All heavy atoms as an XYZ file, in Angstrom:
708
protein
N       0.390     -4.072    -16.221
C       1.010     -3.827    -15.035
C       2.465     -3.351    -15.137
O       2.875     -2.512    -14.506
C       0.906     -5.078    -14.235
C       1.417     -5.022    -12.726
S       1.312     -6.470    -11.845
C      -0.410     -6.393    -11.378
N       3.245     -4.004    -16.031
C       4.589     -3.661    -16.185
C       4.864     -2.290    -16.814
O       5.703     -1.573    -16.527
C       5.338     -4.659    -17.018
C       5.543     -6.009    -16.311
C       6.319     -7.016    -17.097
N       6.165     -8.150    -16.239
C       6.955     -9.289    -16.575
N       7.593     -9.421    -17.653
N       6.820    -10.327    -15.847
N       3.806     -1.852    -17.680
C       3.826     -0.515    -18.325
C       3.726      0.568    -17.234
O       4.265      1.665    -17.446
C       2.672     -0.423    -19.280
N       3.041      0.267    -16.119
C       2.981      1.247    -15.034
C       3.969      1.047    -14.028
O       3.986      1.681    -12.886
C       1.526      1.104    -14.438
C       0.442      1.525    -15.337
C      -0.837      1.790    -14.654
C      -1.860      2.318    -15.661
N      -3.111      2.781    -15.077
N       4.990      0.251    -14.231
C       6.077      0.072    -13.315
C       5.960     -0.975    -12.286
O       6.669     -1.112    -11.255
N       4.877     -1.821    -12.348
C       4.560     -2.905    -11.416
C       5.196     -4.228    -11.712
O       5.686     -4.299    -12.805
N       5.213     -5.027    -10.804
C       5.631     -6.444    -11.072
C       4.555     -7.478    -10.870
O       3.845     -7.314     -9.780
C       6.778     -6.830    -10.135
O       7.905     -5.819    -10.318
C       7.348     -8.075    -10.354
N       4.229     -8.252    -11.890
C       3.164     -9.236    -11.579
C       3.590    -10.220    -10.584
O       4.607    -10.753    -10.594
C       2.910     -9.894    -12.987
C       4.257     -9.561    -13.656
C       4.799     -8.383    -13.191
N       2.813    -10.451     -9.614
C       3.037    -11.344     -8.448
C       2.067    -12.541     -8.455
O       1.218    -12.358     -7.608
C       3.217    -10.655     -7.175
C       4.299     -9.843     -7.009
C       5.538    -10.628     -7.234
N       6.653    -10.020     -6.552
C       7.807    -10.578     -6.465
N       8.003    -11.792     -7.040
N       8.892    -10.010     -5.799
N       2.116    -13.428     -9.429
C       1.196    -14.532     -9.399
C       2.034    -15.717     -9.006
O       3.232    -15.924     -9.432
C       0.611    -14.740    -10.849
C      -0.241    -16.026    -10.857
C      -0.119    -13.570    -11.270
N       1.450    -16.619     -8.261
C       2.197    -17.791     -7.719
C       2.404    -18.697     -8.805
O       1.548    -19.070     -9.702
C       1.340    -18.515     -6.669
C       1.397    -17.641     -5.306
C       1.862    -19.831     -6.393
C       0.794    -18.161     -4.081
N       3.738    -19.091     -8.932
C       4.197    -19.964    -10.079
C       4.196    -21.413     -9.582
O       4.875    -21.573     -8.511
C       5.457    -19.462    -10.668
O       5.359    -18.120    -10.938
C       5.830    -20.312    -11.812
N       3.734    -22.306    -10.188
C       3.703    -23.757     -9.795
C       4.799    -24.608    -10.472
O       5.277    -25.621    -10.034
C       2.380    -24.381     -9.947
O       2.046    -24.324    -11.299
C       1.249    -23.757     -9.140
N       5.242    -24.112    -11.590
C       6.386    -24.817    -12.322
C       7.273    -23.892    -13.066
O       6.827    -22.816    -13.477
C       5.756    -25.787    -13.336
N       8.503    -24.216    -13.250
C       9.448    -23.481    -13.986
C      10.377    -24.374    -14.744
O      10.549    -25.641    -14.355
C      10.425    -22.569    -13.074
C       9.743    -21.421    -12.528
S      11.119    -20.413    -11.710
C      10.188    -18.892    -11.160
N      10.813    -23.958    -15.891
C      11.738    -24.887    -16.787
C      13.066    -24.587    -16.369
O      13.530    -23.407    -16.038
C      11.537    -24.538    -18.155
C      10.147    -25.031    -18.598
C       9.039    -24.356    -18.690
C       9.842    -26.361    -19.124
N       8.039    -25.103    -19.206
C       8.420    -26.299    -19.429
C      10.582    -27.535    -19.250
C       7.849    -27.506    -19.881
C       9.871    -28.560    -19.673
C       8.710    -28.538    -20.117
N      13.948    -25.582    -16.241
C      15.374    -25.407    -16.098
C      16.097    -26.771    -16.321
O      15.534    -27.766    -16.179
N      17.338    -26.641    -16.411
C      18.088    -27.893    -16.633
C      18.377    -28.566    -15.238
O      18.376    -29.829    -15.063
C      19.530    -27.570    -17.328
C      19.265    -27.132    -18.717
C      20.532    -26.918    -19.410
N      20.296    -26.359    -20.755
C      21.161    -26.465    -21.793
N      22.387    -26.961    -21.541
N      20.684    -25.919    -22.945
N      18.792    -27.691    -14.305
C      19.171    -28.294    -12.964
C      17.922    -28.197    -12.063
O      17.335    -27.102    -11.821
C      20.272    -27.472    -12.368
C      20.715    -27.999    -10.979
O      20.430    -29.210    -10.735
O      21.403    -27.259    -10.208
N      17.487    -29.420    -11.604
C      16.178    -29.296    -10.781
C      16.246    -28.536     -9.484
O      15.380    -27.822     -9.048
C      15.695    -30.715    -10.487
C      14.384    -30.938     -9.799
C      13.940    -32.373     -9.677
O      14.625    -33.275    -10.063
O      13.010    -32.459     -8.842
N      17.427    -28.762     -8.744
C      17.627    -27.969     -7.553
C      17.666    -26.494     -7.706
O      16.989    -25.758     -7.032
C      18.942    -28.397     -6.868
N      18.276    -26.025     -8.829
C      18.370    -24.633     -9.007
C      16.856    -24.137     -9.407
O      16.567    -23.044     -9.004
C      19.328    -24.279    -10.263
C      19.366    -22.870    -10.574
C      20.206    -22.525    -11.839
O      20.967    -23.477    -12.269
O      19.916    -21.541    -12.424
N      16.217    -24.862    -10.195
C      14.860    -24.510    -10.652
C      13.908    -24.433     -9.497
O      13.225    -23.400     -9.320
C      14.306    -25.436    -11.716
O      15.254    -25.581    -12.712
C      12.903    -25.129    -12.193
N      14.022    -25.352     -8.544
C      13.189    -25.333     -7.306
C      13.633    -24.180     -6.415
O      12.698    -23.583     -5.780
C      13.356    -26.707     -6.501
C      12.666    -27.810     -7.253
C      12.890    -29.119     -6.308
C      11.083    -27.595     -7.344
N      14.797    -23.770     -6.285
C      15.307    -22.640     -5.429
C      14.756    -21.357     -6.207
O      14.277    -20.504     -5.376
C      16.772    -22.637     -5.482
N      14.831    -21.152     -7.463
C      14.236    -20.066     -8.131
C      12.694    -19.983     -7.849
O      12.162    -18.906     -7.697
C      14.469    -20.096     -9.625
C      15.854    -19.647     -9.945
C      15.948    -19.434    -11.477
N      14.820    -19.917    -12.251
C      14.822    -20.282    -13.486
N      15.913    -20.233    -14.188
N      13.913    -20.808    -14.086
N      12.021    -21.127     -8.031
C      10.584    -21.189     -7.663
C      10.302    -20.721     -6.229
O       9.402    -19.896     -6.032
C      10.118    -22.620     -7.941
C       8.528    -22.806     -8.013
C       7.854    -22.063     -9.122
C       8.238    -24.277     -8.101
N      11.020    -21.249     -5.252
C      10.862    -20.857     -3.942
C      11.142    -19.388     -3.722
O      10.365    -18.605     -2.890
C      11.647    -21.682     -2.963
C      11.118    -23.099     -2.831
O       9.914    -23.313     -3.074
O      11.938    -23.901     -2.435
N      12.181    -18.882     -4.349
C      12.525    -17.397     -4.229
C      11.325    -16.538     -4.853
O      11.127    -15.458     -4.308
C      13.806    -17.160     -4.798
N      10.762    -16.968     -5.829
C       9.764    -16.196     -6.530
C       8.447    -16.141     -5.720
O       7.821    -15.146     -5.490
C       9.441    -16.839     -7.916
C       8.330    -16.078     -8.577
C       6.987    -16.677     -8.671
C       8.233    -14.953     -9.322
N       6.216    -15.703     -9.294
C       7.005    -14.694     -9.850
C       9.282    -13.891     -9.598
C       6.667    -13.568    -10.539
C       8.944    -12.820    -10.350
C       7.635    -12.673    -10.739
N       8.111    -17.395     -5.133
C       6.832    -17.474     -4.467
C       6.893    -17.015     -3.110
O       5.757    -16.756     -2.482
C       6.370    -18.976     -4.473
C       5.929    -19.301     -5.899
O       5.365    -18.451     -6.677
N       5.894    -20.601     -6.133
N       8.057    -16.880     -2.251
C       8.076    -16.652     -0.905
C       7.427    -15.275     -0.632
O       6.593    -15.286      0.366
C       9.516    -16.666     -0.457
C       9.679    -16.625      1.101
C       8.900    -17.784      1.778
O       8.844    -18.858      1.443
N       8.321    -17.393      2.915
N       7.733    -14.135     -1.121
C       7.151    -12.921     -0.821
C       5.633    -12.912     -1.164
O       4.907    -12.287     -0.554
C       7.994    -11.817     -1.695
C       8.773    -12.587     -2.587
C       8.832    -13.968     -2.233
N       5.218    -13.716     -2.211
C       3.828    -13.790     -2.441
C       3.086    -14.453     -1.468
O       1.908    -14.116     -1.051
C       3.649    -14.418     -3.891
C       4.394    -13.652     -4.986
C       2.166    -14.586     -4.262
C       4.372    -14.418     -6.336
N       3.643    -15.616     -0.937
C       2.984    -16.393      0.153
C       2.825    -15.520      1.474
O       1.702    -15.736      2.112
C       3.751    -17.641      0.479
C       3.606    -18.616     -0.475
N       2.411    -19.233     -0.789
C       4.537    -19.311     -1.418
C       2.650    -20.249     -1.712
N       3.878    -20.266     -2.080
N       3.778    -14.731      1.732
C       3.608    -13.985      3.009
C       2.434    -12.961      2.946
O       1.553    -12.857      3.873
C       4.846    -13.141      3.190
C       5.973    -13.965      3.965
C       7.058    -13.021      4.487
N       7.564    -12.171      3.363
C       8.749    -12.225      2.960
N       9.601    -13.128      3.599
N       9.233    -11.506      2.010
N       2.201    -12.286      1.787
C       1.158    -11.342      1.730
C      -0.159    -12.043      1.463
O      -1.153    -11.658      2.117
C       1.436    -10.350      0.414
C       2.712     -9.502      0.815
C       0.321     -9.449      0.168
C       3.227     -8.767     -0.409
N      -0.161    -13.027      0.638
C      -1.428    -13.766      0.363
C      -1.934    -14.485      1.497
O      -3.158    -14.551      1.725
C      -1.142    -14.723     -0.890
C      -2.362    -15.241     -1.402
C      -2.171    -15.980     -2.656
N      -3.358    -16.574     -3.180
C      -3.367    -17.193     -4.189
N      -2.319    -17.388     -5.028
N      -4.478    -17.842     -4.563
N      -0.966    -14.990      2.273
C      -1.349    -15.730      3.536
C      -2.245    -14.885      4.501
O      -3.188    -15.236      5.092
N      -1.864    -13.587      4.669
C      -2.446    -12.680      5.598
C      -3.738    -12.356      5.054
O      -4.818    -12.237      5.709
C      -1.637    -11.466      5.812
C      -0.412    -11.552      6.616
C       0.241    -10.328      6.890
N       0.412     -9.470      5.790
C       1.510     -8.839      5.496
N       2.615     -9.036      6.176
N       1.596     -8.031      4.519
N      -3.962    -12.091      3.703
C      -5.177    -11.695      3.114
C      -6.161    -12.886      3.077
O      -7.350    -12.714      3.316
C      -4.904    -11.107      1.630
C      -4.163     -9.762      1.846
C      -6.272    -10.987      0.944
C      -3.542     -9.319      0.475
N      -5.772    -14.045      2.653
C      -6.589    -15.156      2.558
C      -7.069    -15.505      3.952
O      -8.232    -16.129      4.055
C      -5.912    -16.360      1.914
C      -5.511    -16.230      0.452
C      -6.695    -16.090     -0.368
O      -7.727    -16.769     -0.068
O      -6.595    -15.510     -1.389
N      -6.421    -15.344      5.054
C      -6.900    -15.682      6.473
C      -8.078    -14.821      6.724
O      -9.116    -15.376      7.253
C      -5.808    -15.304      7.346
C      -6.156    -15.520      8.806
C      -5.050    -15.184      9.757
C      -5.491    -15.250     11.199
N      -4.367    -14.823     12.053
N      -8.152    -13.551      6.268
C      -9.202    -12.577      6.463
C     -10.416    -13.054      5.729
O     -11.495    -13.222      6.227
C      -8.845    -11.155      6.157
C      -7.780    -10.643      7.100
C     -10.035    -10.313      6.256
C      -7.162     -9.361      6.626
N     -10.224    -13.396      4.439
C     -11.411    -13.781      3.688
C     -11.985    -15.122      4.163
O     -13.155    -15.386      4.176
C     -10.988    -14.014      2.176
C     -10.715    -12.726      1.482
C      -9.706    -12.658      0.548
C     -11.509    -11.644      1.702
C      -9.514    -11.380     -0.124
C     -11.317    -10.410      1.053
C     -10.329    -10.344      0.112
N     -11.083    -16.015      4.649
C     -11.558    -17.364      5.176
C     -12.424    -17.045      6.487
O     -13.357    -17.763      6.762
N     -11.902    -16.042      7.359
C     -12.687    -15.772      8.540
C     -14.015    -15.230      8.141
O     -15.111    -15.596      8.795
C     -11.960    -14.768      9.422
O     -10.633    -15.383      9.738
C     -12.731    -14.449     10.643
N     -14.074    -14.376      7.103
C     -15.338    -13.734      6.657
C     -16.264    -14.894      6.158
O     -17.479    -14.911      6.551
C     -15.045    -12.812      5.546
C     -14.578    -11.534      5.993
C     -14.016    -11.238      7.165
C     -14.284    -10.391      5.083
N     -13.543     -9.866      7.235
C     -13.687     -9.488      5.928
C     -14.431    -10.144      3.828
C     -13.325     -8.187      5.378
C     -14.100     -8.965      3.165
C     -13.531     -7.929      4.123
N     -15.758    -15.893      5.316
C     -16.525    -16.871      4.955
C     -17.096    -17.813      6.010
O     -18.223    -18.215      6.102
C     -15.944    -17.719      3.863
C     -15.649    -17.093      2.576
C     -14.832    -17.860      1.627
C     -15.513    -19.062      1.233
N     -14.779    -19.862      0.291
N     -16.223    -18.165      7.018
C     -16.459    -19.194      8.023
C     -17.421    -18.529      9.123
O     -18.374    -19.122      9.463
C     -15.209    -19.674      8.544
C     -15.372    -20.764      9.679
C     -14.051    -21.173     10.239
N     -13.423    -20.148     10.868
C     -12.291    -19.464     10.418
N     -11.816    -19.812      9.285
N     -11.780    -18.572     11.124
N     -17.078    -17.285      9.569
C     -17.717    -16.808     10.712
C     -18.754    -15.712     10.452
O     -19.610    -15.392     11.254
C     -16.670    -16.119     11.645
O     -15.709    -17.148     11.954
N     -18.698    -15.040      9.298
C     -19.534    -13.943      8.932
C     -20.534    -14.260      7.780
O     -21.217    -13.319      7.331
C     -18.837    -12.678      8.740
C     -18.059    -12.196      9.977
C     -16.644    -12.572     10.147
C     -18.628    -11.508     10.930
C     -15.974    -12.185     11.242
C     -18.024    -11.080     11.955
C     -16.739    -11.327     12.207
O     -15.966    -10.902     13.306
N     -20.609    -15.430      7.391
C     -21.582    -15.809      6.398
C     -21.405    -15.376      4.964
O     -22.318    -15.089      4.197
N     -20.099    -15.150      4.558
C     -19.970    -14.738      3.212
C     -19.729    -15.660      2.137
O     -19.049    -15.534      1.190
C     -18.716    -13.661      3.121
C     -19.083    -12.272      3.490
C     -17.861    -11.405      3.158
C     -20.230    -11.661      2.653
N     -20.159    -16.926      2.463
C     -20.153    -17.930      1.427
C     -21.026    -17.653      0.336
O     -20.898    -17.983     -0.820
C     -20.463    -19.393      1.982
C     -19.429    -19.899      2.918
C     -19.820    -21.321      3.312
N     -18.767    -21.793      4.306
C     -17.675    -22.349      3.942
N     -17.339    -22.335      2.539
N     -16.908    -22.672      4.820
N     -22.154    -16.876      0.633
C     -23.147    -16.528     -0.403
C     -23.533    -15.147     -0.110
O     -23.589    -14.763      1.051
C     -24.366    -17.334     -0.362
C     -24.108    -18.853     -0.817
C     -25.388    -19.656     -0.769
N     -25.045    -21.014     -1.141
C     -25.540    -21.715     -2.077
N     -26.449    -21.102     -2.841
N     -25.212    -22.914     -2.280
N     -23.941    -14.457     -1.112
C     -24.467    -12.991     -1.007
C     -25.925    -13.099     -0.519
O     -26.633    -13.941     -0.935
C     -24.323    -12.293     -2.229
C     -22.918    -11.987     -2.638
S     -22.247    -10.639     -1.460
C     -20.758    -11.658     -0.870
N     -26.249    -12.287      0.510
C     -27.593    -12.268      0.992
C     -28.569    -11.646      0.083
O     -29.649    -11.956     -0.014
C     -27.656    -11.617      2.420
C     -28.984    -11.656      3.075
C     -28.798    -11.032      4.473
N     -28.031    -11.786      5.313
C     -28.416    -12.846      6.055
N     -29.573    -13.159      5.949
N     -27.585    -13.494      6.883
N     -28.080    -10.554     -0.650
C     -28.903     -9.715     -1.573
C     -28.541     -9.718     -2.935
O     -27.218    -10.000     -3.162
C     -28.853     -8.259     -0.918
C     -29.400     -8.105      0.427
C     -30.656     -8.328      0.961
C     -28.660     -7.646      1.494
N     -30.794     -8.121      2.188
C     -29.545     -7.720      2.625
C     -27.298     -7.334      1.759
C     -29.145     -7.337      3.969
C     -26.905     -7.050      3.029
C     -27.740     -7.053      4.024
N     -29.417     -9.413     -3.818
C     -29.033     -9.487     -5.252
C     -28.594     -7.976     -5.578
O     -29.109     -7.063     -5.010
C     -30.272     -9.822     -6.125
C     -30.472    -11.193     -5.988
C     -31.563    -11.578     -6.968
N     -31.809    -13.024     -6.964
C     -32.304    -13.619     -7.958
N     -32.572    -13.032     -9.126
N     -32.494    -15.006     -7.902
N     -27.704     -7.966     -6.566
C     -27.340     -6.641     -7.069
C     -25.813     -6.262     -6.573
O     -25.525     -6.654     -5.373
N     -25.138     -5.577     -7.300
C     -23.842     -5.279     -7.059
C     -23.631     -4.289     -5.867
O     -22.837     -4.456     -4.895
C     -23.040     -4.648     -8.199
C     -21.596     -4.588     -8.255
C     -20.921     -5.813     -7.884
C     -21.111     -3.826     -9.522
N     -24.588     -3.355     -5.757
C     -24.578     -2.320     -4.746
C     -24.874     -2.965     -3.379
O     -24.282     -2.756     -2.366
C     -25.492     -1.207     -5.002
N     -25.866     -3.853     -3.410
C     -26.122     -4.561     -2.117
C     -25.253     -5.572     -1.784
O     -24.915     -5.656     -0.543
C     -27.557     -5.181     -2.311
C     -28.695     -4.203     -2.462
C     -30.031     -4.917     -2.604
C     -31.105     -3.958     -3.018
N     -32.390     -4.653     -3.214
N     -24.572     -6.224     -2.648
C     -23.476     -7.128     -2.360
C     -22.338     -6.382     -1.753
O     -21.710     -6.879     -0.845
C     -23.107     -7.917     -3.518
N     -21.879     -5.187     -2.325
C     -20.874     -4.431     -1.867
C     -21.146     -3.941     -0.350
O     -20.264     -3.875      0.428
C     -20.642     -3.253     -2.746
N     -22.378     -3.613     -0.145
C     -22.770     -3.180      1.197
C     -22.578     -4.361      2.181
O     -22.167     -4.103      3.285
C     -24.199     -2.689      1.238
C     -24.681     -2.214      2.546
S     -23.770     -0.896      3.262
C     -24.161      0.452      2.185
N     -22.905     -5.575      1.756
C     -22.787     -6.687      2.629
C     -21.264     -6.832      2.981
O     -20.892     -7.192      4.125
C     -23.374     -7.996      1.988
C     -23.262     -9.196      2.945
C     -23.726    -10.440      2.290
O     -24.310    -10.309      1.250
N     -23.593    -11.571      2.924
N     -20.476     -6.772      2.057
C     -19.116     -6.903      2.248
C     -18.497     -5.818      3.085
O     -17.736     -6.050      4.044
C     -18.249     -6.892      0.910
C     -18.579     -8.225      0.155
C     -16.737     -6.778      1.067
C     -18.146     -8.288     -1.222
N     -18.958     -4.567      2.959
C     -18.578     -3.443      3.829
C     -18.997     -3.719      5.298
O     -18.200     -3.425      6.202
C     -19.011     -2.187      3.275
C     -18.244     -1.624      2.037
C     -18.756     -0.298      1.576
N     -18.219      0.048      0.323
C     -18.809     -0.009     -0.823
N     -20.202     -0.333     -0.858
N     -18.214      0.311     -1.916
N     -20.204     -4.093      5.460
C     -20.713     -4.409      6.785
C     -19.830     -5.601      7.475
O     -19.610     -5.510      8.625
C     -22.186     -4.629      6.769
C     -23.123     -3.498      6.372
C     -24.490     -4.004      6.198
C     -23.013     -2.489      7.473
N     -19.467     -6.510      6.643
C     -18.739     -7.576      7.191
C     -17.332     -7.096      7.681
O     -16.779     -7.459      8.672
C     -18.637     -8.722      6.169
O     -19.898     -9.232      5.812
C     -17.823     -9.838      6.672
N     -16.742     -6.194      6.753
C     -15.437     -5.681      7.036
C     -15.539     -4.847      8.428
O     -14.668     -4.880      9.234
C     -14.924     -4.818      5.958
N     -16.644     -4.123      8.497
C     -16.813     -3.264      9.795
C     -16.885     -4.146     10.997
O     -16.296     -3.982     11.982
C     -18.009     -2.348      9.708
C     -17.755     -1.238      8.608
C     -18.418     -1.729     10.932
C     -18.946     -0.490      8.208
N     -17.633     -5.202     10.877
C     -17.835     -6.207     12.044
C     -16.471     -6.825     12.341
O     -16.139     -7.050     13.499
C     -18.874     -7.203     11.643
N     -15.744     -7.225     11.315
C     -14.477     -7.794     11.442
C     -13.391     -6.925     12.161
O     -12.707     -7.383     12.939
C     -13.934     -8.359     10.183
C     -12.593     -8.973     10.270
C     -12.500    -10.296     10.594
C     -11.357     -8.263      9.894
C     -11.154    -10.988     10.674
C     -10.160     -8.939      9.968
C     -10.132    -10.256     10.362
O      -8.924    -10.923     10.377
N     -13.534     -5.702     11.930
C     -12.579     -4.672     12.544
C     -13.073     -4.319     13.869
O     -12.294     -3.750     14.715
C     -12.506     -3.401     11.586
C     -11.669     -3.736     10.369
O     -10.722     -4.546     10.352
N     -11.949     -3.162      9.157
N     -14.372     -4.247     14.162
C     -14.864     -3.949     15.455
C     -14.451     -4.891     16.506
O     -14.143     -4.483     17.662
C     -16.344     -3.631     15.509
C     -16.640     -2.360     14.761
C     -16.891     -3.599     16.840
C     -18.163     -2.069     14.585
N     -14.502     -6.256     16.252
C     -14.249     -7.168     17.129
C     -12.874     -7.123     17.973
O     -12.792     -7.119     19.140
C     -14.354     -8.547     16.539
C     -14.408     -9.760     17.469
C     -14.659    -10.961     16.756
C     -14.749    -12.206     17.767
N     -15.186    -13.497     17.132
N     -11.743     -6.831     17.152
C     -10.397     -6.626     17.821
C     -10.428     -5.365     18.580
O      -9.811     -5.321     19.651
C      -9.475     -6.706     16.736
C     -10.061     -7.225     15.496
C     -11.463     -6.990     15.778
N     -11.087     -4.305     18.119
C     -11.064     -3.021     18.789
C     -11.776     -3.155     20.124
O     -11.471     -2.349     20.995
C     -11.585     -1.903     17.899
O     -12.936     -2.134     17.575
N     -12.859     -3.956     20.233
C     -13.484     -4.072     21.525
C     -12.563     -4.694     22.483
O     -12.730     -4.441     23.684
C     -14.775     -4.985     21.300
C     -15.980     -4.290     20.551
C     -17.129     -5.209     20.300
C     -16.396     -3.012     21.266
N     -11.704     -5.721     22.038
C     -10.759     -6.354     22.994
C      -9.791     -5.244     23.471
O      -9.449     -5.274     24.699
C     -10.123     -7.504     22.310
C     -10.995     -8.576     22.031
C     -10.223     -9.774     21.405
C     -11.133    -10.938     21.130
N     -10.387    -11.934     20.373
N      -9.389     -4.391     22.654
C      -8.440     -3.348     22.987
C      -9.036     -2.437     23.960
O      -8.441     -2.014     24.978
C      -7.941     -2.603     21.799
C      -7.041     -3.609     20.925
C      -7.019     -1.355     22.158
C      -6.727     -2.967     19.541
N     -10.367     -1.948     23.874
C     -10.939     -1.051     24.663
C     -11.188     -1.725     26.092
O     -11.017     -1.124     27.147
C     -12.353     -0.546     24.144
C     -13.174      0.242     24.994
C     -11.963      0.269     22.837
N     -11.621     -3.086     25.991
C     -11.825     -3.744     27.309
C     -10.605     -3.907     28.030
O     -10.558     -3.839     29.244
C     -12.495     -5.057     26.976
N      -9.341     -4.025     27.433
C      -8.116     -4.299     28.146
C      -7.665     -2.855     28.694
O      -6.831     -2.882     29.761
C      -7.133     -4.779     27.252
N      -7.883     -1.858     28.146
C      -7.399     -0.456     28.476
C      -8.259      0.291     29.368
O      -8.626      0.439     30.461
């Protein structure tokens, strides 16, 4: 990832340091941008699992499982668009 100019953004749970307050501040500073992005994405996956039955795949095979995920994404995106159309 670094070879291509990216920055690895994995949540860190512990850091080493002499001063505990400074170490916790560095830890919070590192994790804060990750939490914002990850929170939005995990919310969508949680909704898919809870409301759209993605706890288990319905069909066997990679192609069929990918189709199930795509259909779930379409259903998830249609729901808010219906609210927009109904309001306008």
